[in-house]
N, C-alpha and C positions, 0 to 999 in steps of 0.2 A: 320515690314512686312517681311523682310528677315534678318535672324540672323545666325551667325556662332559661334560655341563654340569650343575652343581649347580642345584637349584631356587631360585627367588626366595623370600624369607623367608615370604611369605604361603602358599606351597605346600609348605613343608618337611615337613609331616605327611603329605601325600598323594602327593608325588612323590619317588622316590629320586634319579633323575637323568633327564635327556634325553640321548639318544645319537644320533650320526650315523656312518654307515659309508659311505665313498665310495672306490670303486676303478673307474678307467676301463676297465681290462682285467685280468680275473682269469685266470691261467694255469690249465690243466686240473688241476694238482696242488693248487690252492688253492680249489677250488669246493665242497669238502665242509666242513660246519660242524656244530657241536653247539649246540643251545639247552639251557642248563642250568637246572634248577629252582633259583631263587634267592629264592623267596618273593614275587616280583613278579607283577603282571599287566601285560602289555605291550600297548601300542597301537603298531602298526608300519605305517608308510606306505612302500610300495615304489614307486620312480619309475624303475627301470631294467629289466633283464631279468627274466623270470619266474623264480621259484625254487620248489623242491619240498620237501615233507616226504617223506623216504625211509624207508619201512617195510621189514619183512622180505620182503614179497612184493608190494608195490605202492608207487606214488608218487602223491602228491596235490599238484596245483598250489596253492600258498598264495595266498589273495586279496591283492591289492595294498593293500587297506585291511582290516587284520585285528586282532582282539583275541585274545591268547593267554592263556588262563586259567592258574590254578595247575597246575603239573605235579608228578608224583611221581617222574619219572625223565627222564633226558636224551633229547632228540629229535634225530634226525639230519636235516639239510637239505642240499640241493644247489643252488648258485647257477648263474646263467648267466654270460655273459662280462662283463657290466657290472653293477655293484652300487652303487646309491645308495638308502639307507634312512635314515629318521629316525624315532625312536621315543620313547615315553614309558614309563618303567618306574614304574608306580604301586605304592605300598605297598598292602597289603590294605585298610587303613583308607581310603586314597584311592579305591579302586574302590567301596567301600561308599558313601562320601559323594557320589560323582559320579553313579552310575548306579542304575537301578531293576532291572536284570536281576540276580537273585541270583548271588553268586559261585559257588555250587555248580553252577549250570546251565552254567557254562563251564569247569569244572575238566577238565583234560586235553583241551581242545578248542581248535581254531583257528576262530574265529567271525568271519563278516563283520562289519566294524565297524558298519555301519548297523543290524545286528540288536541291537546294544547301545545305540547312540545314532545316529539318523539325521543329527544335526548333524556327525558325524565325516566324512560324505561331503563336506559343504561345506568343512570344514577341509582335507581332502585336496586339494580343487579349488583353494582359495585358495593353497596352497603349491606347486602344480604350475607347472612352467615355469622355475624358477630354482633356484640352489643358494645363495641368500642365507641362510646359517644363522642369522644374527642375526635376520633378519626372520621366519624360520620359528619360532624360539624365542619371539619376541614374539607371533606368532599363536597358538601353543600356550598360552602363559601367559594370553592374553586368553580363550581358550576355556575353560581350566580354572578360572579365576577366576569366569567367568560361571556355569559349571555348579555350582561350589561355592556361590555365592550363591543360586542357584535351588533347590538341593536341600538345604535345612537338615534335618539328621537328628540324632537323639539316639544317639550312638555311644559314649558314655562306658564302657559295660560291656565292649564288645568291645575298645575301646582299652586298657582296664586289663588285659585278658587277653593282648593282644598284647605289651604292655610286660612282663608277667610272663614270657612265653615267651622274649622277647629277653634278659631278665635271667638266667633260670635255664637257658638252653639247654644248658650243659655238664652239668648234673645235673638235667634236667627230670624230675619225678616227677608223673604224672597224678593219683595219689591225693592227694598233697600239694596240688596245684593245685586240685582239686575242694574239698578242705577249706578252702583259703584263701578261695575264693569262696562257700563255704557252700552248695554244690550237690552232687548225686550225680555219680559219674563219668559215668554215661550221659547225664545232663542236660548236663553240661559238654561232652562230646564231640558231642552232637547240636546244641547251640547254636553251638559253635565251627565245626563243619563246615558248618552252614547259612550262617554269616556269611562264613567264609574260604574254604570249598571243600575244606579238608583237616582231618583231626583234629589236635588240639594236638600229639600225638606226632609225626606225620609232618611237620607244619609246623616243630616244634622241631628235628627232625633236619636239615631243609633250612637253617634259620637257623644252626645250629651249623656246618654244612659251608660255608655262604656266608661266615661270618666268618673261617674259616681260609683260604679262597681269596682273599679281598679284602685280608687283612692279611699282609704279607710275613713279619713276625716269627712270627705264629701258623702260617703256612704251613710254615715251616722245621721246626717242632716238631709237625706235625700227627699224627705217629705216636704221640705221647705222650697224645693226647686221645681215643683210641679204645681199647676194651677189649683188643684184640689186633690183630695184622697182618691176620688174616682178616677181621675186622670192618671195618677201614679199607679193604681192597681191595674188599669188597662195596659199601661206601658210596660210594667213589669211582667205581666202575664204574656204579653206579646213577645218580649225579648228574652225572658228567662223561663217562661213556662210555669211560673209560680208567683205568688204575691210576695211582698217584702217580708211579711210575718212568717210565711212558710220558709223563706230562705234563711231567716234568722235561727231556725230550729235545726241547723246542721243537716241539710238535705243529703240523702244517700247518693245522689248523682255526683260522680267524681268531679266533673268540670265545675258545676255550680258550687260545690263545697270548696273547691280550690280557689275559685275566683272571689267568692263572697267572704270566706273566712280566713283568708291570708295564704300567701305563697310560702308555706313552711315545709 
């Protein structure tokens, strides 16, 4: 029903994984979901019922071909009866290397895929009409490799900064990071936000939470990695839309249940 696929070797730096969600009939109780900030930029192709971004006072139909930028907090969505989606979870470096639209311009936004790259329309069309997942992944890999070859960019500096945040996420200190890279704090934050769409502090908080969600051993001890219970509750509510205790009760939301209770 929900599957993820590791990227081929040539795409490991730019793709975290490709994912497929396939449900012929969703019950009314299983149509709510949460999109979590995991530090990815997602390209999502929807081939079944329309689905909506559910806000406090309004709903917005999400385009069938959409790019979702970096997010700072969980977003609530509502599916229709049928659900078939296939998506690419890009690393921040991957988005920079593939596209010309700055990351900052799509932060916290659901953007028509063609506004980021018109060729995504053709990729969507090619994959329409079948559920041959292996063929879909092959088409996606071909598209990504072509874009990577066409858009040669010097990304060494931001790649080093991303690696630093990944390594130091538990005890990330922006003053120390700025000193490490030989720049002022304001210069560091301005450059990082322009490239990634988030400040290093916000991105570091997301990376830390993602690591604890995706790793079962870390997840069991998550309470010991935050300053106090209040801090953990606020962080979990911001990024998952629920507290840790609520997540442990097998949430009905498809994505939360899949991430928190194992990729089975």
